[in-house]
Phi, psi and omega in degrees: 000306183302318183295324178295315179304311186299317181300315177294329178293320181291326179296313179302312178298315185293314187290319177294325176297311183291327186295329182295324174295315177297327179292317179302315185296313183295316188287357168291339186236336190251164173276157183295329177291316176298317180302308185298317180301313174300312187304308186284332175296311177297317176303321180294316178301315181294319179298320178293324175295322178295318184290326183292317184289330178264002177069030181240032177300314182304309180288340172283321185268337180288122185201143182272164182296326175295321179291329171302312177298318180297316183292328183289326174292321174299314181298318177296321177296318184283332173301313180299313183299308180294321177303314180297314180300311183285343173292311177302318177307313184296341184266325195236175172300128181306317179298327174292322178291327179295319174295314180299326182294347176297348182297338177304322178299320182291313178294330182286321179299308184296317182292330172296326177296319186279314188267325185256001181059034179270123189280141176271118179281168178295320175300318177294327179297326181295325177293322182294319177296324172297320181295319178299313181302324179293319181296315176306310178303310185295319181287333188296124186047040180283158174292165177301320180293314182294324181300311175296327181287327173299317182293321183292316176296323176297316174294322176306311181299327179293311174301308180302317178301313178299317177296315182297317178301313182302314180301312187297328181292339183227036187305325187260001185283330187225140179300144183293323178291322171300316181303309179302308185301312177294329174294318177292318176301313186283327177295316180301317182296313182295315179293325179291320179290323177291320177303314184292315185296321187267353181074023184255013185259132177238136177277131188256122178240352179286120180308316182297316184289323180293328177290315179299317180297325179295316179299311179297323177297323176293309186286321190270284187279355177252291188285330176299314179287313186296319179304316180293317180296321181290326176299321181288342174290335183250333176231167182296154180302318180299316181298309183301319185295317182298310179305319185284354175290353179280354182311318187295325180289330174288323178298317179298315180293317179295314176303322177295317187282318188265319183259347180070022180245160177202145182302150175290164187294331179286327179284332180290310180298314178298314182299323178291321174295326179292323177293314178305308178301312175306312180300318179301312182305309179297320181290323176298312179302317177300318184295314183297325178292317176298313179305321184292315182294323183292318181295328179284000000 
């Protein structure tokens, strides 16, 4: 069971890291709104195909009115997060953005402390300091593009953190597959509306670009998220989260192989500090969880 969970967590990290390379390639030609509209539309279709093949269509589409409103709010938060994240990907090296995206863990931790009354321990604060140090190292004498990417990923992390805390507060209230499906459907609708209103939506007929978007749709909103959920069915959330912190390294390897690019030494050092801080926080949470169970 543990090995299966670990493998699914690796699948999640690998697919998300590689998916950022597909996103970078697409964003060289598409607007962020166009990319996100197609990405989540494809993601919704793939999840429905998966549900049909596994005989789980009913549990995927069955949802109450209250859950519809809940998922709409989740979609709005994730739209803010993904728009900011992929805007950053368009500006900077994908692996660097992937390192920075570990900030989501920090914002989730802080927001959970504020809204769910989960205390941030002194040891966890040490992990937060490592993350902050990594950002400072990466940001020091950075280019304008990287500076903007840091700001965008910080905003993205805030949106994603709020979304994750919201989901965590109702984790057993809605089926995981339904959550992913409706999140993608609502996000598609929001990005489509925004693209039409602003005139930034483009219809894509180029076969090569559609193939890139299909790859991104499989890797990011489908395999990335589903792999993480399947990992959590077999191992603890903390263990799954620690393994998925390897995502930036998969992104770096994929970027080197596909794009021939690699983070600078300063970006790499800052990224390593950020990942070290994120892993430290999760290891501390695992230790606290074990101690709590023994005490109980």
